[in-house]
N, CA, C and O atoms as a Tinker XYZ file with bonds, in Angstrom:
   496  protein
     1  N     10.354000  151.173000   52.741000    73     2
     2  CA     9.351000  150.784000   51.777000    64     1     3
     3  C      8.724000  149.462000   52.221000    63     2     4     5
     4  O      9.451000  148.515000   52.521000    81     3
     5  N      7.429000  149.377000   52.270000    73     3     6
     6  CA     6.744000  148.148000   52.651000    64     5     7
     7  C      6.218000  147.472000   51.405000    63     6     8     9
     8  O      5.757000  148.104000   50.455000    81     7
     9  N      6.308000  146.176000   51.458000    73     7    10
    10  CA     5.777000  145.412000   50.334000    64     9    11
    11  C      4.530000  144.689000   50.781000    63    10    12    13
    12  O      4.436000  144.228000   51.918000    81    11
    13  N      3.628000  144.600000   49.929000    73    11    14
    14  CA     2.364000  143.933000   50.228000    64    13    15
    15  C      2.427000  142.513000   49.686000    63    14    16    17
    16  O      2.750000  142.307000   48.516000    81    15
    17  N      2.122000  141.541000   50.526000    73    15    18
    18  CA     2.096000  140.149000   50.075000    64    17    19
    19  C      0.804000  139.892000   49.326000    63    18    20    21
    20  O     -0.286000  140.252000   49.770000    81    19
    21  N      0.956000  139.284000   48.225000    73    19    22
    22  CA    -0.241000  138.889000   47.479000    64    21    23
    23  C     -0.362000  137.380000   47.571000    63    22    24    25
    24  O      0.624000  136.651000   47.465000    81    23
    25  N     -1.546000  136.944000   47.763000    73    23    26
    26  CA    -1.758000  135.502000   47.823000    64    25    27
    27  C     -2.064000  135.011000   46.429000    63    26    28    29
    28  O     -2.947000  135.525000   45.742000    81    27
    29  N     -1.329000  134.026000   46.037000    73    27    30
    30  CA    -1.595000  133.435000   44.731000    64    29    31
    31  C     -2.526000  132.264000   44.932000    63    30    32    33
    32  O     -2.201000  131.318000   45.649000    81    31
    33  N     -3.661000  132.322000   44.315000    73    31    34
    34  CA    -4.615000  131.229000   44.464000    64    33    35
    35  C     -4.445000  130.267000   43.292000    63    34    36    37
    36  O     -4.225000  130.669000   42.149000    81    35
    37  N     -4.552000  129.030000   43.609000    73    35    38
    38  CA    -4.466000  128.038000   42.553000    64    37    39
    39  C     -5.779000  128.047000   41.781000    63    38    40    41
    40  O     -6.844000  128.308000   42.341000    81    39
    41  N     -5.689000  127.771000   40.542000    73    39    42
    42  CA    -6.889000  127.800000   39.719000    64    41    43
    43  C     -7.625000  126.472000   39.736000    63    42    44    45
    44  O     -8.777000  126.389000   39.310000    81    43
    45  N     -6.956000  125.424000   40.233000    73    43    46
    46  CA    -7.583000  124.112000   40.301000    64    45    47
    47  C     -7.733000  123.686000   41.749000    63    46    48    49
    48  O     -6.960000  124.092000   42.617000    81    47
    49  N     -8.730000  122.869000   41.990000    73    47    50
    50  CA    -8.996000  122.343000   43.325000    64    49    51
    51  C     -9.353000  120.870000   43.173000    63    50    52    53
    52  O     -9.867000  120.461000   42.132000    81    51
    53  N     -9.087000  120.083000   44.189000    73    51    54
    54  CA    -9.338000  118.638000   44.157000    64    53    55
    55  C    -10.796000  118.337000   44.470000    63    54    56    57
    56  O    -11.295000  118.704000   45.533000    81    55
    57  N    -11.475000  117.671000   43.549000    73    55    58
    58  CA   -12.827000  117.161000   43.765000    64    57    59
    59  C    -12.652000  115.742000   44.306000    63    58    60    61
    60  O    -11.997000  114.919000   43.666000    81    59
    61  N    -13.227000  115.442000   45.473000    73    59    62
    62  CA   -12.948000  114.160000   46.122000    64    61    63
    63  C    -13.613000  112.964000   45.462000    63    62    64    65
    64  O    -13.153000  111.837000   45.644000    81    63
    65  N    -14.677000  113.172000   44.704000    73    63    66
    66  CA   -15.349000  112.049000   44.050000    64    65    67
    67  C    -16.054000  111.141000   45.051000    63    66    68    69
    68  O    -16.238000  111.507000   46.212000    81    67
    69  N    -16.442000  109.965000   44.596000    73    67    70
    70  CA   -17.113000  108.990000   45.453000    64    69    71
    71  C    -16.842000  107.591000   44.908000    63    70    72    73
    72  O    -17.288000  107.246000   43.814000    81    71
    73  N    -16.109000  106.790000   45.679000    73    71    74
    74  CA   -15.829000  105.427000   45.228000    64    73    75
    75  C    -17.091000  104.580000   45.239000    63    74    76    77
    76  O    -17.224000  103.659000   44.433000    81    75
    77  N    -18.016000  104.880000   46.137000    73    75    78
    78  CA   -19.258000  104.117000   46.223000    64    77    79
    79  C    -20.051000  104.197000   44.928000    63    78    80    81
    80  O    -20.625000  103.204000   44.480000    81    79
    81  N    -20.081000  105.388000   44.328000    73    79    82
    82  CA   -20.887000  105.583000   43.133000    64    81    83
    83  C    -20.039000  105.729000   41.873000    63    82    84    85
    84  O    -20.545000  106.163000   40.838000    81    83
    85  N    -18.778000  105.379000   41.946000    73    83    86
    86  CA   -17.923000  105.360000   40.762000    64    85    87
    87  C    -17.542000  106.729000   40.231000    63    86    88    89
    88  O    -17.323000  106.881000   39.029000    81    87
    89  N    -17.457000  107.727000   41.099000    73    87    90
    90  CA   -17.049000  109.067000   40.679000    64    89    91
    91  C    -15.578000  109.219000   41.055000    63    90    92    93
    92  O    -15.225000  109.229000   42.234000    81    91
    93  N    -14.732000  109.337000   40.045000    73    91    94
    94  CA   -13.292000  109.416000   40.275000    64    93    95
    95  C    -12.883000  110.803000   40.764000    63    94    96    97
    96  O    -13.401000  111.806000   40.275000    81    95
    97  N    -11.956000  110.871000   41.728000    73    95    98
    98  CA   -11.428000  112.173000   42.146000    64    97    99
    99  C    -10.638000  112.802000   41.002000    63    98   100   101
   100  O    -10.038000  112.100000   40.188000    81    99
   101  N    -10.646000  114.120000   40.951000    73    99   102
   102  CA    -9.939000  114.814000   39.870000    64   101   103
   103  C     -9.696000  116.261000   40.263000    63   102   104   105
   104  O    -10.155000  116.707000   41.314000    81   103
   105  N     -8.988000  116.985000   39.437000    73   103   106
   106  CA    -8.770000  118.408000   39.622000    64   105   107
   107  C     -9.822000  119.155000   38.802000    63   106   108   109
   108  O    -10.102000  118.791000   37.660000    81   107
   109  N    -10.402000  120.204000   39.395000    73   107   110
   110  CA   -11.424000  120.985000   38.696000    64   109   111
   111  C    -11.216000  122.470000   39.000000    63   110   112   113
   112  O    -10.645000  122.811000   40.036000    81   111
   113  N    -11.666000  123.341000   38.124000    73   111   114
   114  CA   -11.550000  124.776000   38.385000    64   113   115
   115  C    -12.322000  125.163000   39.647000    63   114   116   117
   116  O    -13.378000  124.599000   39.933000    81   115
   117  N    -11.792000  126.121000   40.395000    73   115   118
   118  CA   -12.431000  126.553000   41.637000    64   117   119
   119  C    -13.847000  127.048000   41.372000    63   118   120   121
   120  O    -14.725000  126.876000   42.218000    81   119
   121  N    -14.081000  127.650000   40.234000    73   119   122
   122  CA   -15.409000  128.174000   39.903000    64   121   123
   123  C    -16.461000  127.069000   39.832000    63   122   124   125
   124  O    -17.653000  127.354000   39.942000    81   123
   125  N    -16.044000  125.813000   39.651000    73   123   126
   126  CA   -16.991000  124.694000   39.560000    64   125   127
   127  C    -17.486000  124.210000   40.921000    63   126   128   129
   128  O    -18.386000  123.373000   40.977000    81   127
   129  N    -16.923000  124.713000   42.014000    73   127   130
   130  CA   -17.297000  124.231000   43.340000    64   129   131
   131  C    -18.377000  125.115000   43.947000    63   130   132   133
   132  O    -18.282000  126.341000   43.887000    81   131
   133  N    -19.410000  124.498000   44.534000    73   131   134
   134  CA   -20.484000  125.278000   45.149000    64   133   135
   135  C    -20.022000  125.927000   46.453000    63   134   136   137
   136  O    -19.099000  125.443000   47.109000    81   135
   137  N    -20.672000  127.020000   46.813000    73   135   138
   138  CA   -20.368000  127.708000   48.067000    64   137   139
   139  C    -20.927000  126.874000   49.209000    63   138   140   141
   140  O    -22.069000  126.418000   49.158000    81   139
   141  N    -20.115000  126.681000   50.236000    73   139   142
   142  CA   -20.551000  125.956000   51.424000    64   141   143
   143  C    -20.024000  126.714000   52.644000    63   142   144   145
   144  O    -18.898000  126.476000   53.081000    81   143
   145  N    -20.828000  127.622000   53.193000    73   143   146
   146  CA   -20.375000  128.507000   54.248000    64   145   147
   147  C    -19.890000  127.789000   55.512000    63   146   148   149
   148  O    -19.096000  128.359000   56.261000    81   147
   149  N    -20.337000  126.573000   55.769000    73   147   150
   150  CA   -19.942000  125.874000   56.987000    64   149   151
   151  C    -18.500000  125.373000   56.943000    63   150   152   153
   152  O    -17.937000  125.033000   57.984000    81   151
   153  N    -17.899000  125.323000   55.766000    73   151   154
   154  CA   -16.508000  124.879000   55.648000    64   153   155
   155  C    -15.566000  126.059000   55.813000    63   154   156   157
   156  O    -15.930000  127.199000   55.524000    81   155
   157  N    -14.349000  125.782000   56.280000    73   155   158
   158  CA   -13.367000  126.832000   56.522000    64   157   159
   159  C    -13.104000  127.686000   55.293000    63   158   160   161
   160  O    -13.100000  128.915000   55.369000    81   159
   161  N    -12.887000  127.032000   54.164000    73   159   162
   162  CA   -12.560000  127.772000   52.948000    64   161   163
   163  C    -13.806000  128.231000   52.185000    63   162   164   165
   164  O    -13.692000  128.952000   51.194000    81   163
   165  N    -14.987000  127.821000   52.636000    73   163   166
   166  CA   -16.229000  128.284000   52.033000    64   165   167
   167  C    -16.643000  127.587000   50.751000    63   166   168   169
   168  O    -17.596000  128.004000   50.093000    81   167
   169  N    -15.918000  126.506000   50.386000    73   167   170
   170  CA   -16.251000  125.772000   49.156000    64   169   171
   171  C    -16.563000  124.320000   49.477000    63   170   172   173
   172  O    -16.096000  123.785000   50.482000    81   171
   173  N    -17.350000  123.688000   48.625000    73   171   174
   174  CA   -17.705000  122.286000   48.811000    64   173   175
   175  C    -16.565000  121.349000   48.475000    63   174   176   177
   176  O    -15.521000  121.782000   47.988000    81   175
   177  N    -16.761000  120.057000   48.734000    73   175   178
   178  CA   -15.729000  119.048000   48.485000    64   177   179
   179  C    -15.789000  118.477000   47.074000    63   178   180   181
   180  O    -14.800000  117.936000   46.580000    81   179
   181  N    -16.940000  118.594000   46.424000    73   179   182
   182  CA   -17.114000  118.062000   45.068000    64   181   183
   183  C    -17.499000  119.196000   44.120000    63   182   184   185
   184  O    -18.141000  120.169000   44.514000    81   183
   185  N    -17.092000  119.045000   42.871000    73   183   186
   186  CA   -17.495000  120.010000   41.857000    64   185   187
   187  C    -19.001000  119.842000   41.597000    63   186   188   189
   188  O    -19.579000  118.805000   41.923000    81   187
   189  N    -19.621000  120.859000   41.012000    73   187   190
   190  CA   -21.078000  120.827000   40.796000    64   189   191
   191  C    -21.557000  119.605000   40.011000    63   190   192   193
   192  O    -22.509000  118.951000   40.437000    81   191
   193  N    -20.925000  119.274000   38.872000    73   191   194
   194  CA   -21.428000  118.116000   38.112000    64   193   195
   195  C    -21.359000  116.811000   38.912000    63   194   196   197
   196  O    -22.273000  115.989000   38.847000    81   195
   197  N    -20.275000  116.628000   39.662000    73   195   198
   198  CA   -20.156000  115.393000   40.438000    64   197   199
   199  C    -21.056000  115.420000   41.670000    63   198   200   201
   200  O    -21.545000  114.373000   42.093000    81   199
   201  N    -21.282000  116.594000   42.250000    73   199   202
   202  CA   -22.200000  116.687000   43.376000    64   201   203
   203  C    -23.609000  116.312000   42.921000    63   202   204   205
   204  O    -24.334000  115.618000   43.634000    81   203
   205  N    -23.989000  116.773000   41.736000    73   203   206
   206  CA   -25.293000  116.435000   41.182000    64   205   207
   207  C    -25.400000  114.931000   40.936000    63   206   208   209
   208  O    -26.414000  114.313000   41.262000    81   207
   209  N    -24.349000  114.346000   40.361000    73   207   210
   210  CA   -24.349000  112.899000   40.103000    64   209   211
   211  C    -24.401000  112.122000   41.414000    63   210   212   213
   212  O    -25.080000  111.099000   41.503000    81   211
   213  N    -23.687000  112.601000   42.433000    73   211   214
   214  CA   -23.648000  111.941000   43.741000    64   213   215
   215  C    -25.023000  111.965000   44.402000    63   214   216   217
   216  O    -25.503000  110.934000   44.875000    81   215
   217  N    -25.653000  113.130000   44.437000    73   215   218
   218  CA   -26.966000  113.212000   45.079000    64   217   219
   219  C    -28.017000  112.415000   44.302000    63   218   220   221
   220  O    -28.930000  111.846000   44.900000    81   219
   221  N    -27.890000  112.373000   42.973000    73   219   222
   222  CA   -28.803000  111.565000   42.160000    64   221   223
   223  C    -28.634000  110.079000   42.506000    63   222   224   225
   224  O    -29.618000  109.354000   42.654000    81   223
   225  N    -27.388000  109.639000   42.631000    73   223   226
   226  CA   -27.120000  108.237000   42.969000    64   225   227
   227  C    -27.639000  107.902000   44.367000    63   226   228   229
   228  O    -28.156000  106.807000   44.590000    81   227
   229  N    -27.503000  108.841000   45.308000    73   227   230
   230  CA   -28.053000  108.615000   46.651000    64   229   231
   231  C    -29.572000  108.444000   46.590000    63   230   232   233
   232  O    -30.135000  107.561000   47.238000    81   231
   233  N    -30.222000  109.298000   45.807000    73   231   234
   234  CA   -31.685000  109.225000   45.676000    64   233   235
   235  C    -32.114000  107.896000   45.055000    63   234   236   237
   236  O    -33.073000  107.277000   45.517000    81   235
   237  N    -31.405000  107.454000   44.005000    73   235   238
   238  CA   -31.741000  106.182000   43.362000    64   237   239
   239  C    -31.506000  105.000000   44.305000    63   238   240   241
   240  O    -32.270000  104.034000   44.294000    81   239
   241  N    -30.452000  105.076000   45.121000    73   239   242
   242  CA   -30.185000  104.008000   46.087000    64   241   243
   243  C    -31.288000  103.948000   47.142000    63   242   244   245
   244  O    -31.702000  102.865000   47.555000    81   243
   245  N    -31.756000  105.109000   47.571000    73   243   246
   246  CA   -32.847000  105.137000   48.548000    64   245   247
   247  C    -34.123000  104.554000   47.946000    63   246   248   249
   248  O    -34.844000  103.816000   48.616000    81   247
   249  N    -34.406000  104.885000   46.678000    73   247   250
   250  CA   -35.575000  104.320000   45.999000    64   249   251
   251  C    -35.467000  102.803000   45.898000    63   250   252   253
   252  O    -36.446000  102.085000   46.101000    81   251
   253  N    -34.265000  102.325000   45.582000    73   251   254
   254  CA   -34.067000  100.880000   45.463000    64   253   255
   255  C    -34.299000  100.196000   46.807000    63   254   256   257
   256  O    -34.903000   99.125000   46.866000    81   255
   257  N    -33.818000  100.814000   47.884000    73   255   258
   258  CA   -34.048000  100.232000   49.220000    64   257   259
   259  C    -35.536000  100.168000   49.535000    63   258   260   261
   260  O    -36.020000   99.169000   50.067000    81   259
   261  N    -36.257000  101.230000   49.209000    73   259   262
   262  CA   -37.700000  101.247000   49.468000    64   261   263
   263  C    -38.422000  100.187000   48.641000    63   262   264   265
   264  O    -39.353000   99.544000   49.126000    81   263
   265  N    -37.995000  100.006000   47.403000    73   263   266
   266  CA   -38.598000   99.006000   46.535000    64   265   267
   267  C    -38.382000   97.611000   47.098000    63   266   268   269
   268  O    -39.299000   96.791000   47.119000    81   267
   269  N    -37.172000   97.349000   47.551000    73   267   270
   270  CA   -36.857000   96.038000   48.126000    64   269   271
   271  C    -37.708000   95.803000   49.361000    63   270   272   273
   272  O    -38.228000   94.704000   49.557000    81   271
   273  N    -37.855000   96.821000   50.193000    73   271   274
   274  CA   -38.659000   96.671000   51.401000    64   273   275
   275  C    -40.145000   96.518000   51.057000    63   274   276   277
   276  O    -40.868000   95.789000   51.736000    81   275
   277  N    -40.590000   97.191000   50.025000    73   275   278
   278  CA   -41.997000   97.106000   49.632000    64   277   279
   279  C    -42.338000   95.720000   49.088000    63   278   280   281
   280  O    -43.474000   95.263000   49.211000    81   279
   281  N    -41.362000   95.061000   48.492000    73   279   282
   282  CA   -41.593000   93.729000   47.943000    64   281   283
   283  C    -41.609000   92.662000   49.030000    63   282   284   285
   284  O    -41.745000   91.475000   48.732000    81   283
   285  N    -41.473000   93.072000   50.283000    73   283   286
   286  CA   -41.539000   92.120000   51.378000    64   285   287
   287  C    -40.184000   91.584000   51.803000    63   286   288   289
   288  O    -40.077000   90.901000   52.822000    81   287
   289  N    -39.175000   91.879000   51.052000    73   287   290
   290  CA   -37.843000   91.419000   51.396000    64   289   291
   291  C    -37.196000   92.500000   52.257000    63   290   292   293
   292  O    -37.144000   93.667000   51.868000    81   291
   293  N    -36.716000   92.113000   53.399000    73   291   294
   294  CA   -36.104000   93.116000   54.268000    64   293   295
   295  C    -34.745000   93.512000   53.728000    63   294   296   297
   296  O    -34.150000   92.798000   52.920000    81   295
   297  N    -34.268000   94.639000   54.174000    73   295   298
   298  CA   -32.968000   95.130000   53.732000    64   297   299
   299  C    -31.871000   94.162000   54.153000    63   298   300   301
   300  O    -30.894000   93.976000   53.428000    81   299
   301  N    -32.025000   93.550000   55.314000    73   299   302
   302  CA   -31.029000   92.586000   55.777000    64   301   303
   303  C    -30.976000   91.381000   54.843000    63   302   304   305
   304  O    -29.894000   90.882000   54.536000    81   303
   305  N    -32.136000   90.913000   54.392000    73   303   306
   306  CA   -32.169000   89.784000   53.456000    64   305   307
   307  C    -31.484000   90.148000   52.143000    63   306   308   309
   308  O    -30.765000   89.336000   51.560000    81   307
   309  N    -31.714000   91.379000   51.683000    73   307   310
   310  CA   -31.089000   91.827000   50.441000    64   309   311
   311  C    -29.576000   91.891000   50.599000    63   310   312   313
   312  O    -28.834000   91.527000   49.687000    81   311
   313  N    -29.121000   92.356000   51.760000    73   311   314
   314  CA   -27.682000   92.441000   52.019000    64   313   315
   315  C    -27.068000   91.051000   52.076000    63   314   316   317
   316  O    -25.990000   90.826000   51.527000    81   315
   317  N    -27.741000   90.124000   52.731000    73   315   318
   318  CA   -27.240000   88.749000   52.827000    64   317   319
   319  C    -27.164000   88.120000   51.442000    63   318   320   321
   320  O    -26.189000   87.442000   51.118000    81   319
   321  N    -28.182000   88.343000   50.632000    73   319   322
   322  CA   -28.178000   87.792000   49.276000    64   321   323
   323  C    -27.042000   88.381000   48.450000    63   322   324   325
   324  O    -26.383000   87.666000   47.694000    81   323
   325  N    -26.813000   89.687000   48.593000    73   323   326
   326  CA   -25.735000   90.337000   47.841000    64   325   327
   327  C    -24.372000   89.801000   48.293000    63   326   328   329
   328  O    -23.497000   89.552000   47.464000    81   327
   329  N    -24.195000   89.625000   49.595000    73   327   330
   330  CA   -22.924000   89.097000   50.118000    64   329   331
   331  C    -22.720000   87.647000   49.681000    63   330   332   333
   332  O    -21.592000   87.238000   49.406000    81   331
   333  N    -23.790000   86.877000   49.614000    73   331   334
   334  CA   -23.672000   85.489000   49.172000    64   333   335
   335  C    -23.225000   85.430000   47.718000    63   334   336   337
   336  O    -22.461000   84.542000   47.338000    81   335
   337  N    -23.698000   86.373000   46.901000    73   335   338
   338  CA   -23.276000   86.433000   45.506000    64   337   339
   339  C    -21.791000   86.725000   45.399000    63   338   340   341
   340  O    -21.085000   86.165000   44.561000    81   339
   341  N    -21.332000   87.623000   46.276000    73   339   342
   342  CA   -19.937000   88.045000   46.239000    64   341   343
   343  C    -18.985000   87.013000   46.829000    63   342   344   345
   344  O    -17.787000   87.031000   46.545000    81   343
   345  N    -19.515000   86.123000   47.641000    73   343   346
   346  CA   -18.645000   85.163000   48.342000    64   345   347
   347  C    -17.861000   84.325000   47.337000    63   346   348   349
   348  O    -18.388000   83.874000   46.320000    81   347
   349  N    -16.618000   84.140000   47.651000    73   347   350
   350  CA   -15.764000   83.347000   46.764000    64   349   351
   351  C    -15.930000   81.869000   47.067000    63   350   352   353
   352  O    -16.190000   81.470000   48.202000    81   351
   353  N    -15.780000   81.097000   46.058000    73   351   354
   354  CA   -15.790000   79.657000   46.245000    64   353   355
   355  C    -14.429000   79.263000   46.793000    63   354   356   357
   356  O    -13.414000   79.812000   46.365000    81   355
   357  N    -14.385000   78.327000   47.729000    73   355   358
   358  CA   -13.086000   77.921000   48.258000    64   357   359
   359  C    -12.242000   77.279000   47.160000    63   358   360   361
   360  O    -12.730000   76.483000   46.358000    81   359
   361  N    -10.988000   77.641000   47.148000    73   359   362
   362  CA   -10.094000   77.092000   46.133000    64   361   363
   363  C     -9.725000   75.654000   46.484000    63   362   364   365
   364  O     -9.586000   75.301000   47.656000    81   363
   365  N     -9.570000   74.847000   45.468000    73   363   366
   366  CA    -9.128000   73.476000   45.672000    64   365   367
   367  C     -7.645000   73.517000   46.030000    63   366   368   369
   368  O     -6.861000   74.208000   45.380000    81   367
   369  N     -7.269000   72.780000   47.058000    73   367   370
   370  CA    -5.885000   72.771000   47.510000    64   369   371
   371  C     -5.137000   71.665000   46.779000    63   370   372   373
   372  O     -5.543000   70.503000   46.802000    81   371
   373  N     -4.058000   72.036000   46.142000    73   371   374
   374  CA    -3.211000   71.091000   45.433000    64   373   375
   375  C     -2.473000   70.241000   46.482000    63   374   376   377
   376  O     -1.868000   70.809000   47.392000    81   375
   377  N     -2.501000   68.904000   46.389000    73   375   378
   378  CA    -1.848000   68.060000   47.393000    64   377   379
   379  C     -0.339000   68.329000   47.500000    63   378   380   381
   380  O      0.225000   68.232000   48.591000    81   379
   381  N      0.311000   68.660000   46.398000    73   379   382
   382  CA     1.740000   68.944000   46.448000    64   381   383
   383  C      2.015000   70.216000   47.238000    63   382   384   385
   384  O      2.980000   70.287000   48.000000    81   383
   385  N      1.164000   71.218000   47.054000    73   383   386
   386  CA     1.330000   72.472000   47.784000    64   385   387
   387  C      1.091000   72.245000   49.276000    63   386   388   389
   388  O      1.825000   72.777000   50.109000    81   387
   389  N      0.076000   71.463000   49.614000    73   387   390
   390  CA    -0.214000   71.175000   51.017000    64   389   391
   391  C      0.954000   70.435000   51.667000    63   390   392   393
   392  O      1.319000   70.729000   52.805000    81   391
   393  N      1.545000   69.468000   50.942000    73   391   394
   394  CA     2.687000   68.725000   51.482000    64   393   395
   395  C      3.882000   69.654000   51.680000    63   394   396   397
   396  O      4.583000   69.554000   52.687000    81   395
   397  N      4.119000   70.557000   50.730000    73   395   398
   398  CA     5.235000   71.497000   50.849000    64   397   399
   399  C      5.038000   72.438000   52.028000    63   398   400   401
   400  O      5.990000   72.721000   52.755000    81   399
   401  N      3.813000   72.928000   52.230000    73   399   402
   402  CA     3.548000   73.811000   53.361000    64   401   403
   403  C      3.731000   73.085000   54.688000    63   402   404   405
   404  O      4.217000   73.676000   55.652000    81   403
   405  N      3.349000   71.818000   54.749000    73   403   406
   406  CA     3.546000   71.023000   55.959000    64   405   407
   407  C      5.035000   70.854000   56.244000    63   406   408   409
   408  O      5.467000   71.008000   57.386000    81   407
   409  N      5.819000   70.538000   55.221000    73   407   410
   410  CA     7.261000   70.380000   55.373000    64   409   411
   411  C      7.907000   71.672000   55.858000    63   410   412   413
   412  O      8.768000   71.645000   56.736000    81   411
   413  N      7.501000   72.785000   55.299000    73   411   414
   414  CA     8.044000   74.085000   55.714000    64   413   415
   415  C      7.721000   74.347000   57.178000    63   414   416   417
   416  O      8.579000   74.816000   57.926000    81   415
   417  N      6.493000   74.048000   57.595000    73   415   418
   418  CA     6.101000   74.260000   58.987000    64   417   419
   419  C      6.924000   73.375000   59.919000    63   418   420   421
   420  O      7.325000   73.817000   60.996000    81   419
   421  N      7.181000   72.124000   59.515000    73   419   422
   422  CA     7.988000   71.218000   60.341000    64   421   423
   423  C      9.420000   71.725000   60.472000    63   422   424   425
   424  O      9.995000   71.693000   61.560000    81   423
   425  N      9.999000   72.196000   59.361000    73   423   426
   426  CA    11.377000   72.698000   59.387000    64   425   427
   427  C     11.451000   73.975000   60.223000    63   426   428   429
   428  O     12.413000   74.168000   60.967000    81   427
   429  N     10.457000   74.840000   60.113000    73   427   430
   430  CA    10.448000   76.074000   60.900000    64   429   431
   431  C     10.341000   75.796000   62.395000    63   430   432   433
   432  O     10.783000   76.610000   63.206000    81   431
   433  N      9.763000   74.661000   62.770000    73   431   434
   434  CA     9.590000   74.323000   64.181000    64   433   435
   435  C     10.857000   73.731000   64.804000    63   434   436   437
   436  O     10.940000   73.602000   66.026000    81   435
   437  N     11.833000   73.374000   63.984000    73   435   438
   438  CA    13.075000   72.794000   64.508000    64   437   439
   439  C     13.875000   73.837000   65.286000    63   438   440   441
   440  O     13.792000   75.032000   65.004000    81   439
   441  N     14.680000   73.356000   66.301000    73   439   442
   442  CA    15.549000   74.285000   67.031000    64   441   443
   443  C     16.635000   74.850000   66.103000    63   442   444   445
   444  O     16.900000   74.280000   65.044000    81   443
   445  N     17.261000   75.963000   66.494000    73   443   446
   446  CA    18.219000   76.721000   65.700000    64   445   447
   447  C     19.177000   75.953000   64.815000    63   446   448   449
   448  O     19.051000   76.028000   63.593000    81   447
   449  N     20.168000   75.187000   65.391000    73   447   450
   450  CA    21.170000   74.531000   64.547000    64   449   451
   451  C     20.558000   73.484000   63.604000    63   450   452   453
   452  O     20.982000   73.364000   62.455000    81   451
   453  N     19.577000   72.738000   64.082000    73   451   454
   454  CA    18.938000   71.733000   63.240000    64   453   455
   455  C     18.154000   72.413000   62.101000    63   454   456   457
   456  O     18.115000   71.919000   60.974000    81   455
   457  N     17.548000   73.533000   62.420000    73   455   458
   458  CA    16.798000   74.284000   61.405000    64   457   459
   459  C     17.738000   74.740000   60.290000    63   458   460   461
   460  O     17.414000   74.616000   59.108000    81   459
   461  N     18.894000   75.266000   60.668000    73   459   462
   462  CA    19.854000   75.759000   59.668000    64   461   463
   463  C     20.332000   74.622000   58.773000    63   462   464   465
   464  O     20.415000   74.779000   57.555000    81   463
   465  N     20.651000   73.459000   59.386000    73   463   466
   466  CA    21.095000   72.311000   58.586000    64   465   467
   467  C     19.993000   71.832000   57.651000    63   466   468   469
   468  O     20.243000   71.527000   56.485000    81   467
   469  N     18.770000   71.768000   58.175000    73   467   470
   470  CA    17.649000   71.240000   57.396000    64   469   471
   471  C     17.274000   72.169000   56.234000    63   470   472   473
   472  O     16.881000   71.696000   55.167000    81   471
   473  N     17.392000   73.478000   56.434000    73   471   474
   474  CA    17.081000   74.431000   55.385000    64   473   475
   475  C     18.026000   74.229000   54.194000    63   474   476   477
   476  O     17.635000   74.450000   53.048000    81   475
   477  N     19.247000   73.819000   54.461000    73   475   478
   478  CA    20.195000   73.597000   53.391000    64   477   479
   479  C     19.962000   72.319000   52.603000    63   478   480   481
   480  O     20.574000   72.138000   51.550000    81   479
   481  N     19.105000   71.433000   53.073000    73   479   482
   482  CA    18.823000   70.191000   52.358000    64   481   483
   483  C     18.061000   70.465000   51.071000    63   482   484   485
   484  O     17.260000   71.398000   51.013000    81   483
   485  N     18.304000   69.649000   50.024000    73   483   486
   486  CA    17.659000   69.902000   48.734000    64   485   487
   487  C     16.137000   69.701000   48.728000    63   486   488   489
   488  O     15.457000   70.286000   47.885000    81   487
   489  N     15.593000   68.909000   49.622000    73   487   490
   490  CA    14.155000   68.663000   49.595000    64   489   491
   491  C     13.332000   69.761000   50.267000    63   490   492   493
   492  O     12.102000   69.736000   50.213000    81   491
   493  N     13.994000   70.709000   50.892000    73   491   494
   494  CA    13.240000   71.775000   51.580000    64   493   495
   495  C     13.087000   72.957000   50.690000    63   494   496
   496  O     12.484000   73.954000   51.087000    81   495
């Protein structure tokens, strides 16, 4: 008697989302994925609603780039301005912390036996 193997298909599939446009990855029904013949399994990577949101966000980003360029500001200038906004201000260094880090570096530079003795001192 021969038995026929049946393949059990999962009813959910992983939608990859897009971190760039704030689309979270999630599980979605297989029926929600568009057909994509070029892929091995024949299905797309994103569910239909998220694919629509992704392509819409791409289109809006392209429009924004064109607007920036039309206003005379180059894309490089816009990128530099955006990075300058994101840049962190340097933190103020506490003098006590700086002194402690210097002491640690000095103790770490000591040869083996002296290092071991010095590490046991209360001021280190």
